[in-house]
C-alpha positions in Angstrom: 108.2 -17.0 26.9 104.6 -15.2 26.6 103.3 -15.3 23.2 102.0 -12.4 21.4 98.1 -11.7 21.7 96.6 -12.0 18.1 93.9 -9.8 17.3 91.9 -10.7 14.3 91.9 -7.6 12.0 89.0 -7.1 9.9 90.5 -5.3 6.6 86.9 -4.8 5.4 85.8 -2.6 8.4 89.1 -0.8 8.5 88.9 0.3 4.7 85.0 1.1 5.0 85.7 3.8 7.8 88.7 5.0 5.8 86.0 5.4 2.9 83.7 7.0 5.0 86.2 9.7 6.3 87.5 10.1 2.8 83.8 11.0 1.7 83.6 13.3 4.4 86.8 15.3 3.4 85.5 15.1 -0.4 82.5 16.7 0.6 84.0 19.5 2.5 86.4 20.3 -0.2 83.8 20.0 -2.7 82.2 22.9 -0.6 85.2 25.0 -0.2 85.9 24.7 -4.1 82.5 25.9 -4.5 82.7 28.7 -2.0 86.4 29.9 -3.3 85.1 30.3 -7.0 82.1 32.5 -5.5 84.6 34.7 -4.0 86.4 34.7 -7.1 83.3 35.9 -9.0 82.7 38.6 -6.5 86.2 39.7 -7.0 86.0 40.0 -10.7 82.6 41.7 -10.5 84.2 44.2 -8.6 87.1 44.9 -10.8 84.3 44.7 -13.8 82.4 47.5 -11.8 86.1 49.6 -11.7 87.0 49.0 -15.1 83.1 50.1 -16.3 83.3 53.5 -14.4 86.9 53.9 -15.6 85.5 53.7 -19.1 82.6 55.9 -18.5 85.0 58.2 -17.0 87.4 58.5 -20.0 83.9 59.1 -22.5 82.8 61.9 -20.1 86.2 63.2 -20.6 86.3 63.1 -24.7 82.8 64.5 -24.8 84.1 67.5 -22.2 87.2 67.7 -24.9 85.3 67.5 -28.1 83.5 70.6 -27.1 86.8 72.5 -27.1 87.5 73.7 -30.8 91.1 74.9 -30.2 94.4 73.2 -31.5 94.9 72.3 -27.7 91.6 70.8 -27.6 92.3 68.5 -30.6 94.9 67.2 -28.9 93.0 66.5 -25.8 90.6 64.7 -27.9 93.2 62.4 -29.5 94.2 61.8 -25.9 90.8 61.0 -24.8 90.1 58.9 -27.7 92.8 56.6 -26.7 91.9 56.5 -22.9 88.3 55.3 -24.2 90.0 52.8 -26.4 92.3 51.7 -23.2 89.6 51.3 -20.7 86.9 49.8 -23.3 89.5 47.0 -23.5 90.1 46.8 -20.1 86.3 46.6 -19.5 85.8 43.9 -22.1 88.6 42.0 -20.9 86.9 42.2 -17.3 83.3 41.0 -18.6 85.3 38.2 -20.2 86.8 37.0 -16.9 83.6 37.2 -15.3 81.6 35.5 -17.7 84.3 32.9 -17.7 84.5 32.5 -14.0 80.8 31.9 -14.0 81.3 29.3 -16.6 83.5 27.6 -14.1 81.5 28.0 -11.2 78.7 26.3 -12.9 80.6 23.5 -14.0 81.5 23.0 -10.5 78.0 23.2 -9.0 77.4 20.9 -11.8 80.3 18.4 -11.1 79.0 18.7 -7.2 75.3 17.9 -7.9 76.2 14.9 -10.0 78.3 13.6 -7.2 76.2 14.2 -4.5 73.6 11.7 -6.8 75.8 9.4 -6.9 76.6 9.6 -3.2 73.1 9.3 -2.6 72.4 6.4 -4.8 75.6 4.2 -3.8 74.4 4.8 -0.1 
């Protein structure tokens, strides 16, 4: 019977290779997270611009309706006021979402910066 060939297994070297691979994956994941957050902000900024444009349109309709001094004009004014209120609410919500997303991106960037500094210090 042939004996099995024994190979020396260096567990430390194996673990260091795994650690290096995980560090590379972690770096890629952090970069992807920051990029995704930036994309999310871009989308929210577009939504906020649309909401702002809708608010301006509603305000111009209100101004046009205010010039009419008829009973139908009064109804138009009431409808335009409610449209302005709704558009203002949407615009404010969109602006708040953008601000929250920007805070989130700042937190991600700060965490990535700290992690990079830690990696540099450890290496």
